[in-house]
C-alpha positions in Angstrom: 189.4 186.2 270.1 192.1 184.4 268.1 189.4 182.4 266.3 187.6 185.5 265.2 190.8 186.9 263.8 191.4 183.7 261.9 187.9 183.9 260.4 188.5 187.6 259.4 191.8 186.7 257.8 190.3 183.8 255.9 187.4 186.0 254.7 189.8 188.7 253.6 191.9 186.2 251.7 188.8 184.8 250.0 187.7 188.4 249.1 191.2 189.1 247.7 191.2 186.0 245.6 187.7 186.7 244.2 188.8 190.3 243.4 191.9 188.9 241.6 189.7 186.6 239.5 187.3 189.4 238.6 190.2 191.6 237.7 191.7 188.9 235.5 188.4 188.5 233.7 188.2 192.3 233.2 191.7 192.4 231.8 191.0 189.5 229.5 187.9 191.3 228.2 189.8 194.5 227.6 192.6 192.7 225.7 190.0 191.0 223.5 188.3 194.3 222.7 191.6 195.9 221.7 192.7 192.9 219.5 191.3 194.5 216.3 192.9 192.0 213.9 191.2 189.1 215.7 187.8 190.9 215.9 188.0 191.7 212.2 188.7 188.1 211.4 185.8 186.9 213.5 183.4 189.4 211.8 184.7 188.3 208.4 184.0 184.7 209.3 180.5 185.6 210.5 179.8 187.4 207.2 181.2 184.5 205.2 178.9 182.1 207.0 175.9 184.3 206.3 176.8 184.6 202.6 177.3 180.8 202.4 173.9 180.2 204.0 172.1 182.7 201.7 173.7 181.3 198.6 172.7 177.7 199.6 169.2 178.9 200.1 169.2 180.6 196.7 170.4 177.5 195.0 167.8 175.4 196.7 165.1 177.9 195.6 166.2 177.7 192.0 166.2 173.9 192.1 162.7 173.8 193.5 161.2 176.6 191.4 163.4 177.2 188.3 160.7 178.9 186.1 159.6 181.6 188.6 163.1 182.4 189.5 164.1 182.7 185.8 161.1 184.9 185.2 162.1 187.2 188.0 165.6 187.3 186.7 164.5 188.2 183.2 162.3 190.9 184.7 165.1 192.4 186.6 167.4 192.2 183.6 164.7 194.0 181.4 164.4 196.7 184.1 168.1 197.3 184.2 168.3 197.5 180.4 165.3 199.9 180.3 166.9 202.1 183.0 170.2 202.2 181.1 168.4 203.2 177.9 166.5 206.0 179.7 169.7 207.3 181.2 171.5 207.3 177.8 168.6 209.2 176.2 168.8 211.8 178.9 172.3 212.8 177.9 
C-alpha cells in the first residue's frame, strides 16, 4: 500500500513539474507577443535584410546585362515623362 502511495506522489509531482514548465513556456510566449518594441525591431530587421538582398540582386543584374537594364530604365523614364505631359495637358 505504501509503495502505491509513493508512486502516486511521484507521478503527481512529475505532473506538477511538467505543468509548471508548460505554464512558464506559455507565459514567455505571451510576454514576447506583448513586447511591441522588440517585435517592430525584428520586423524592421527582416525588411532591411530583404531590401539588402534585392538591391544586391539588382546590382548584379546591371553588372551582367547593363544594356537591357538601361533600355528598360529609359523606357520607364519616357513613360513617366509622357504621363506627366498628358496630365498637364488635361488641366
